[in-house]
C-alpha positions as CSV (number, residue, x, y, z in Angstrom):
1,X,76.6,-86.6,-51.2
2,X,78.9,-83.9,-50.1
3,X,80.3,-80.6,-52.0
4,X,83.1,-80.9,-54.2
5,X,84.3,-77.4,-53.1
6,X,84.2,-77.5,-49.5
7,X,83.5,-81.3,-48.9
8,X,81.5,-80.3,-45.7
9,X,77.7,-79.3,-46.4
10,X,75.4,-81.6,-48.4
11,X,75.6,-80.7,-52.3
12,X,72.2,-79.5,-53.8
13,X,73.3,-78.5,-57.1
14,X,75.1,-79.9,-60.2
15,X,77.3,-77.3,-62.0
16,X,79.5,-77.7,-65.2
17,X,82.9,-75.7,-65.5
18,X,83.7,-75.3,-69.4
19,X,87.3,-74.7,-70.8
20,X,88.8,-75.3,-73.9
21,X,89.7,-79.0,-73.2
22,X,87.1,-80.6,-70.9
23,X,84.0,-80.2,-69.1
24,X,84.3,-80.8,-65.0
25,X,81.0,-81.5,-63.4
26,X,80.9,-80.4,-59.7
27,X,78.2,-81.1,-57.3
28,X,78.2,-78.3,-54.8
29,X,76.2,-76.6,-51.7
30,X,74.4,-73.5,-51.3
31,X,77.1,-71.5,-50.0
32,X,79.4,-72.4,-52.5
33,X,77.4,-71.4,-55.1
34,X,76.7,-68.0,-53.5
35,X,80.5,-67.6,-53.2
36,X,81.0,-68.2,-56.8
37,X,78.2,-66.0,-57.7
38,X,75.9,-68.4,-59.0
39,X,72.2,-67.8,-58.5
40,X,70.3,-71.2,-58.6
41,X,67.6,-69.6,-56.8
42,X,66.8,-67.3,-60.0
43,X,66.8,-70.2,-62.3
44,X,64.5,-72.2,-60.4
45,X,62.0,-69.1,-60.4
46,X,62.5,-69.0,-64.3
47,X,62.0,-72.9,-64.5
48,X,58.7,-72.4,-62.3
49,X,57.6,-69.6,-64.4
50,X,58.2,-71.5,-67.5
51,X,56.0,-74.2,-66.0
52,X,53.0,-72.2,-65.5
53,X,49.6,-73.7,-67.6
54,X,46.8,-71.8,-68.5
55,X,43.6,-72.5,-66.8
56,X,41.7,-72.5,-70.1
57,X,43.3,-74.8,-72.4
58,X,46.4,-76.0,-70.5
59,X,49.2,-74.5,-72.6
60,X,52.5,-74.1,-70.8
61,X,54.1,-70.9,-71.0
62,X,57.3,-72.9,-72.5
63,X,55.5,-74.1,-74.9
64,X,54.0,-70.7,-75.7
65,X,57.6,-69.5,-76.2
66,X,58.5,-72.0,-78.7
67,X,55.6,-71.3,-81.0
68,X,54.9,-68.0,-79.9
69,X,50.9,-68.7,-80.3
70,X,48.5,-68.7,-77.3
71,X,45.7,-71.3,-77.3
72,X,43.0,-69.4,-76.3
73,X,42.0,-66.0,-74.5
74,X,42.2,-67.4,-71.0
75,X,46.3,-67.6,-71.7
76,X,46.2,-63.5,-71.3
77,X,45.1,-63.8,-67.9
78,X,47.3,-66.7,-67.1
79,X,50.3,-65.6,-68.8
80,X,49.9,-61.8,-68.0
81,X,52.8,-60.9,-65.9
82,X,55.2,-62.7,-68.6
83,X,53.3,-61.3,-71.5
84,X,53.7,-57.5,-70.2
85,X,57.3,-58.1,-70.4
86,X,57.2,-59.3,-73.8
87,X,54.8,-56.6,-75.1
88,X,57.1,-54.0,-73.6
89,X,60.1,-55.2,-75.2
90,X,58.1,-55.3,-78.6
91,X,56.2,-52.3,-78.3
92,X,57.9,-49.5,-75.8
93,X,55.0,-47.3,-75.8
94,X,51.6,-48.0,-74.5
95,X,49.8,-45.3,-76.3
96,X,49.4,-44.9,-80.4
97,X,50.6,-41.4,-81.6
98,X,50.1,-42.4,-85.3
99,X,52.3,-41.3,-87.8
100,X,52.3,-37.9,-89.8
101,X,54.4,-36.5,-92.5
102,X,56.5,-33.3,-91.7
103,X,55.6,-32.0,-95.1
104,X,51.6,-33.0,-94.5
105,X,51.5,-31.7,-91.3
106,X,52.9,-28.2,-92.8
107,X,50.3,-28.5,-95.9
108,X,47.5,-28.9,-93.6
109,X,48.4,-26.1,-91.5
110,X,49.0,-23.9,-94.5
111,X,45.6,-24.8,-95.7
112,X,43.8,-23.6,-92.3
113,X,45.7,-20.4,-92.7
114,X,44.3,-19.9,-96.1
115,X,40.6,-20.7,-95.1
116,X,41.2,-18.1,-92.1
117,X,42.6,-15.5,-94.5
118,X,39.8,-16.0,-97.2
119,X,37.4,-15.3,-94.1
120,X,39.3,-11.9,-93.4
121,X,39.4,-11.1,-97.0
122,X,35.6,-11.7,-97.3
123,X,35.2,-9.6,-94.2
124,X,37.3,-6.4,-95.7
125,X,35.5,-6.8,-99.0
126,X,32.2,-6.3,-97.0
127,X,33.4,-3.6,-95.5
128,X,34.9,-2.0,-98.5
129,X,38.5,-2.1,-96.9
130,X,40.1,-2.9,-100.5
131,X,43.6,-2.0,-99.7
132,X,43.7,-4.3,-96.3
133,X,41.7,-7.2,-98.5
134,X,44.6,-6.9,-101.4
135,X,47.4,-7.7,-98.7
136,X,45.4,-10.7,-97.5
137,X,45.0,-11.6,-101.4
138,X,48.9,-11.7,-101.8
139,X,49.1,-13.8,-98.6
140,X,46.9,-16.4,-99.7
141,X,48.6,-16.6,-103.1
142,X,51.9,-16.8,-101.3
143,X,50.7,-20.1,-99.0
144,X,49.1,-21.4,-102.4
145,X,52.6,-21.5,-104.0
146,X,54.0,-22.8,-101.1
147,X,52.0,-25.5,-100.9
148,X,52.4,-26.1,-104.5
149,X,56.2,-26.3,-104.2
150,X,56.0,-28.7,-101.4
151,X,53.6,-30.9,-103.3
152,X,56.4,-31.1,-106.1
153,X,58.9,-32.1,-103.6
154,X,57.1,-35.1,-102.7
């Protein structure tokens, strides 16, 4: 069958043009498809990839896409390249960084600072440096009040 557009080459593909009133079926060759900007080669690769089957259970990638369930552990190896793309779309980052509220981080830092200040206070008291100890005690009280106000805001 000859190409409907050029009439010279052998037609390899069926192409449908759709407008508001009708659907037109065309048989076209590779050259005319390229001129129209149609990439049948990538579609062919896509269809081939959907027909890949798992070596363990025989599940096809197309079936996986329909029900979003893998059949066996071997499916991960069989569909590895496609699954990487899917997982990357679902979870853009590959490392888990966890979640921590800003308020909680500040409270934790303040508690750490209080422990360090208490050690300094203990050292000043042992060395009988009472004026420095009073300043440290005041800093500790200030930190404790700030922690209390942060917890009340939650």
